Every structure is written in structure tokens, then in C-alpha cells.
C-alpha positions as MATLAB code, in Angstrom:
seq = 'MTLLLWLHIGFAVFTLGPVTAATMSTPRFIRARNVDVLRYLHRTTRVYAVATVGVFLFGVLYGLDYLGRPYLTVSMTLFIVAAVLLAFVERDQRAALRALTSEDPQDDAKVQTGRIAMLSGLITLIWMVVLVLMVWGNP';
ca = [
       1.557   -3.417   23.607;
      -0.084   -1.335   20.910;
       2.452    1.459   21.479;
       5.329   -0.989   20.932;
       3.768   -2.174   17.679;
       3.359    1.416   16.479;
       6.960    2.208   17.398;
       8.190   -0.936   15.659;
       6.268   -0.154   12.466;
       7.142    3.549   12.632;
      10.843    2.856   12.981;
      10.655    0.324   10.147;
       8.993    2.792    7.790;
      11.081    5.822    8.683;
      14.489    4.139    8.882;
      14.522    1.180    6.519;
      13.065    3.174    3.619;
      15.620    6.013    3.685;
      18.622    3.740    4.276;
      17.494    1.512    1.404;
      17.068    4.494   -0.912;
      20.484    5.867    0.068;
      22.341    2.602   -0.443;
      20.546    1.688   -3.671;
      21.284    5.055   -5.286;
      24.937    5.230   -4.197;
      26.398    3.359   -7.221;
      24.784    5.822   -9.653;
      26.507    8.764   -7.978;
      29.840    6.951   -7.738;
      29.722    6.381  -11.504;
      28.805   10.054  -11.997;
      31.721   10.982   -9.699;
      29.376   13.293   -7.750;
      31.281   13.547   -4.486;
      28.871   15.996   -2.838;
      25.861   13.716   -3.277;
      27.981   10.712   -2.310;
      28.939   12.410    0.968;
      25.261   13.063    1.647;
      24.325    9.442    0.883;
      27.130    8.185    3.110;
      25.958   10.352    6.014;
      22.353    9.283    5.404;
      23.379    5.630    5.420;
      25.269    6.024    8.690;
      22.473    7.867   10.501;
      19.629    5.639    9.361;
      21.616    2.421    9.771;
      22.130    3.284   13.431;
      18.435    4.181   13.746;
      17.416    0.739   12.445;
      18.390   -0.557   15.883;
      15.026    0.892   16.961;
      13.218   -1.432   14.564;
      14.945   -4.432   16.105;
      14.567   -3.216   19.691;
      10.849   -2.437   19.495;
      10.243   -5.624   17.525;
      11.880   -7.724   20.228;
      10.002   -5.904   22.992;
       6.710   -6.353   21.163;
       7.336  -10.034   20.456;
       8.713  -11.104   23.845;
       5.932  -13.669   24.242;
       6.709  -15.210   20.838;
      10.534  -15.344   20.855;
      10.589  -19.124   20.527;
       8.578  -19.163   17.317;
      10.541  -19.985   14.169;
       9.257  -17.039   12.109;
      10.538  -14.604   14.721;
      13.891  -16.341   15.143;
      14.454  -16.381   11.384;
      13.350  -12.750   11.085;
      15.681  -11.560   13.825;
      18.593  -13.523   12.387;
      17.988  -12.094    8.908;
      17.695   -8.594   10.320;
      21.069   -8.947   12.044;
      22.607  -10.249    8.798;
      21.180   -7.214    6.952;
      22.608   -4.889    9.608;
      26.073   -6.437    9.220;
      25.817   -6.063    5.435;
      24.856   -2.414    5.969;
      28.147   -1.954    7.815;
      29.967   -3.288    4.747;
      28.045   -0.882    2.487;
      28.972    2.030    4.737;
      32.627    0.947    4.617;
      32.518    0.777    0.807;
      30.880    4.195    0.611;
      33.750    5.575    2.682;
      36.287    3.860    0.428;
      34.562    5.219   -2.681;
      34.672    8.736   -1.256;
      38.390    8.341   -0.558;
      38.978    7.030   -4.076;
      37.023    9.779   -5.793;
      38.706   12.541   -3.800;
      42.233   11.166   -4.244;
      44.772   12.558   -6.668;
      44.933    9.285   -8.607;
      42.662    9.577  -11.675;
      42.876    5.814  -12.232;
      40.909    4.997   -9.087;
      37.264    5.231  -10.120;
      35.799    3.124   -7.274;
      34.474    0.450   -9.650;
      34.999   -2.272   -7.064;
      32.962   -0.365   -4.484;
      30.260    0.418   -7.044;
      29.621   -3.225   -7.814;
      29.842   -4.380   -4.229;
      27.492   -1.652   -2.963;
      24.978   -2.480   -5.701;
      25.098   -6.166   -4.840;
      24.925   -5.729   -1.074;
      22.174   -3.117   -1.124;
      20.079   -5.365   -3.354;
      20.667   -8.286   -0.986;
      19.775   -6.149    2.042;
      16.546   -5.073    0.369;
      15.690   -8.678   -0.421;
      16.365   -9.690    3.189;
      14.071   -6.946    4.474;
      11.346   -8.085    2.101;
      11.668  -11.657    3.419;
      11.462  -10.326    6.984;
       8.329   -8.387    6.043;
       6.704  -11.513    4.610;
       7.625  -13.478    7.748;
       6.200  -10.766    9.997;
       2.893  -10.611    8.108;
       2.338  -14.340    7.615;
       3.936  -15.614   10.784;
       2.399  -13.143   13.231;
      -0.392  -14.691   15.317;
];
């Protein structure tokens, strides 16, 4: 059981941190029209968003005996919501890259900038709530 806890915490630290940093800094580089950095952030978001499945998987395996407890049910639900929102952020990053590399100088990806900023902030807030639930709700 201790190994599962270490894997769960390790995946949380080494995946949620980088994906949060990548999504939170994306709007700044869209506004700066820095396509190279934006491509890097998009790739980082994709890779680490997929890796966050490990956080969920090892968390479920570690908490199998507690799956009926409300704190765990709420945490898992919020985590899934955050993962879905991450998919929307990745989609908007792709759209921003298309807009900034298009021939149309009018398209400055302002819609994507605002939406990515809002969603990445919401995702971060969700992960903080999950953290609080894990610390206070864990037996």
C-alpha cells in the first residue's frame, strides 16, 4: 500500500505541477505572439495531461477500501471535471496556434487567450480543493 501512495503522490507532483504551469503561462505567450514557446506549451500540456491519468489510477488503487466515502467520491468527480477542462484548454491552445500561424493578421487568438486563462485558473482551483479533501478527509 505504501508503494501505491508514493506513486500517487509522485504522479501528482510531477504531472499536475508542470501541466498547471504550462496552461497558466499560455495566455502570456499568445499575447506575445510567441509561436515557438506556444508550441512547446501545447506539447507539454498534451504530454502531462495524459500522464495525470496516473494520479487518478494510483489514487483509486490506493483508496479501494474507502471508495464509498464522500471525500473520495467528490475528489474523484472533481478530478474528472478538471481532466475534461484540460481537454478544452488543449483544444484552445491548438486553435491559438492555428490563428497565430495563419495569414490573417486580424486573428490574434483573443478568444482563446481569455478562455485558457479562465479554464486554467479553474483547473488549478479544482486541484487545490482535491488536495484539501485528500488531506482532511483521509483516515
